[in-house]
N, C-alpha and C positions, 0 to 999 in steps of 0.2 A: 671678349665680347663687349660691345658698347651698350651699357644699360640704358642710355638715353633713347635707344631705338626700340626698347622693349615696352610692352604694355604690362605694367605691374598687376593689373586686374587679372591677367591670365594666371598669375601665381595662385590667387585665391580660387579661381575656377579649376585649376589643375589639382589642387588639394581636394576640393570637393569631389571631383570626378574619380580620383584615385581611392578616396575613402569610401564613397558610396558605390562605385562601379556600376552606376546607373545614371543616365543623362537626366531623367526626370527628377529623381531624388536629389541629384547634385544641384540642379537648378533651384529646387525648393530650399535646399540648405543655405544658399547664398542669395536668394531672392531674385533669381532670373527665370525667365520663361523657358519652356522646353526648346523652342527654336533658337533662342539666344545661347542656350547652353550647348546645343548641337553645333552652332557656329563656332563657339569657343573651342570645342573639342577638335573641330576641323582645323582651326588655326594652330592648335597645339600639335596635332599630328604632322602638319606641314613643317613646323619649326623643328621638331625632334626627328623627323623622318622615320617615325615609328607609330604603330597603331595605338600604343599605350593601353587600350582596352580591347581585348580580343574576344570575339563571340565564342561562347561555350554553352551548348544546349540552349536554354531559354534565357541565359544571363550572359555576363561578361566576366572575364578574369584579366588580371594584370599581365602584361607582357614582362619580359625580363627587365627591360628598361623602366617600365611602369613601377615595378617593385622597388627598384633602386630609387626612383624619384619620390616614392611615397614618404620615406623618412626625410629626404632632403627638403621636400616642400613643407613638411611639418616644422622643421627647423627654420626655414626661410620665413614662413608666415609668423612664427613666434618672434623672430628677430624684427620683422617689419612692425609688428604690433608694439614692440618695445621702443623702436626708433620713433614712431609717430605718437607714442604715448609719453614721451619724455617731456619733462617740465623744468623750467629754470630754477624753481624753488619748491621746497617740500614743507608743508605745514602739517605735522603729524596730528594735530587736533582736528583737522578738517579733511584731510586726504582720505580717499577710498582707494586702497591698493592691496594687492596680494603679493606677498613675498614667498618664494619657493626655495627651500634649502634641502639639499641632499644630506642625509645623516644616518648614522647607525642608531640603534635603540639606546646604546650607551650614551652617545652624545645628546640625544633628546632628553633622556632622564636626568643626566648630570647638569646639562647646560640649557638645552632647548626649552625645557619647561619654564625655567626662570626667565629666559628671553621672552617667551610667549606672554608671561604674566606682565612683564614690563611694557611690552608692546600694547597690551590691552589697556594698561593704565595710562599710557601717553597718547596712544592713537586708537581710540575705540572703534574706528571704522576701517582699520587696517587688519588684515588677516595674515596668518602664516601657515604654510603647508610644509610638512616634513615628509620627504620621500626616501625610501630605502636606497642605499648605495648599491649599484649593480656592478657586475664584473666588467662591463663595458667602460667603466670609468678609467681604469688603468690603461686601456688601449687608446683612448682618445679623450683625455681629461678636458682639453680646451673645447672640443665639440660638445661634450656632455654639459659643460658649464655655460655654454653660450645661450642656452634656453632656460636656465634657472638663475636664481639670484646668488647662489653660493653653495658651498660644500663645507661641512664640519668634518675635518679629517686631520689626524696628527701628521707631523712632518715625517718624511721617510718613505712615503707611498707615492706622492706625486710631486712635481717640481716645475719651475718655469712659469708659474702663474702668481699674480699678486695675492698676498695673504696678510691678515692681521692676527697677531698672537692673542690667544685667549687664556688658557690655564694649563698647568702642568699636573701630571698624575704619575703614578708608578704602578708596576705590576706586583701582585702578590699571588702566592699559590693557594689554591683552595682544595681541601680534602674533606671527606666526611668526618664528622665529629667522632664517630665510632670506628674509624678505620684503624684496626689494630697494627697495621704494618708501618704506620707513620707515628713517630713520637712527637716531641715538642718542636722538632725541626725536621726539615726534609732535605735529603741529600741528592746530589747529581745522579747517583746510582739509582735512586728510587724514581727520579724523573725519567730515566732511561727504561726502567722495567715496568712501572705501573701503567695501566691503560689510561688514555686521555679522553676528556671531553673538550672539544675545541670549537671556536668560531670559524665558520667556513668561508667568510668573505675576505676582503683585502687585508684586514687587520691580522688574519691568521699568518700571513707571510712574515710579518715582523716578528712574531713569537717564534715561528719555525726557524727563521734565519738566525735568531739569537741562540737557539738551542743547537742548531747544526754547527755553529762555530765552536761549540764545546764538544762536538763529536756525538751529539745526542739526536737521534731521529725519533720523535715522539710516536708511540704506538697509538694512533687515534682510533678509539672505539666508537665514539659518537660525535657527529658533526651537527651544529645548529646554526641558524642564521640570526640568532638573537643572543647577545651577551647575557641578558637577564635570565635565559634558560639554563646557563651553565651551572649555577649552584644546584638546581634541582636535578641535573644530570649527574652530579657528583654525590649528592646526599645518599647515604645508605649503600654506597658502592666502594670499590677499590680505586675508582678513577681520581685523577688529578686534573685541575684546570688552572690556567693563568688568567686572572681577571684584574680589573682596575681597582685600586684601593678606594677611589671615590665612589665607584659603583657599589662596592661592598658596603660602604658606609650608608649609601642611600637605601640599599636593600636590607639593612639591619643585620648583616651577617656577623657571626661571632658566637660567643658562648650562648648555648640554648637555641641556636638557629638550625642546628644539624650540620653546620659547616665550621671548619676551623680554617683560619687564615694564617698562613705561614710566610715568612720572608723567603724570597727566592734564594737558593744557595749559590747564586752568581750575581754579578752586577748587571741586572737587567737594565737595558736602555730605557730611560724615563719616557713617558708620553708627553709630547708638547702639542696640545690641541690648537688648531688654527681655523680661521674662517677664510676660505679660498674663494676667489671669484674670477670671472673672465674679464680681461681688460676693457671690454666694451662697457662695463658698468662703472668703471673707476670714477668718472666725473658726474654720474647721475645723482641728482640731489637726494632722491629718496634712498638710494643705495648708500650714499655717504652717511645719512642719518642712521640707517640700519647698522652699518659697521661701527659707528661711534657708540651706539646703544649696546652692541654686542661686547665691545671693549669694557664698557661700564659694568655690565652684568658679570662678565668674566672676572673683573677685579673683585667683585663681591664674593664669587665662588672661591677664589684663591685665599680670601681673608677669613672664611668661616672656620670655626674650630673643627679640627679634624680634616680640614680640606687639604688638597694637594698632596705633598709628600709626607704629611703628618697624619694621614687617615688610617694608618696601621703602624704598629711599632716596627722599628728597624732592628736588624740584627746588631748586636753589640760587636764592635771591632776592636782588636788589640791596638 
């Protein structure tokens, strides 16, 4: 389709109509009169060969095509806003901008909080929004990242998109401090028989895959969508969980916390956290600044005492 022959204003009108499902309210949303909005709807219906909004009782509902276009117009409008909001230079001390990052609660606690503090210090008029990662990410990572500024996610879950390395971490096993079945170390047999508390989003696959290669299918008793909830779901129970060593350090887990941290009885694949983005952002001046700042902040995390792979004692090896 030749974009030169299209009226881009119709994209904005289409989004308003699909969201509001009412011609008058859609016009108010974008500052058009009711007759002008009705004319736009008529043009859109001719273009798509579909009613888009179908009468139902006293209101309207989306047709099947209208429902499909609802998400697509949201993405299109966000992309257009980014295109026409692009600037050749970025002055953090003066710019007003919002950066949106997809991230787990683990990434926000361990890295995102420090990044937000540095952004506030260098760019007081710049804000940052953290959104929870959804299951749709693995189905269409490029599409999900096209409307946000980036994703905090370790390697091994998505691929084929640009990324900057941040910091490394490792997995440790967490059990209740008073769990009588587990001594000073935990065995593969215990991982196979004890009930589990697990993270239910994309990270869970990496833990499950590592265990399945050892012939272990975790008997998951409790699922949570927050890494920070796992210790409380383990405390005072027979459950076991695998959590990040840096997260454990931030939460103050260890003696007296109700949780014991034990080395995994196998060589768990380390976590290499990265900031991923859609290629459309690669040369954007503000995004370049954000990525450089993220690298600087991550270097500080890697260097702190107890950080990275030093956040919990390793097993001694012969």
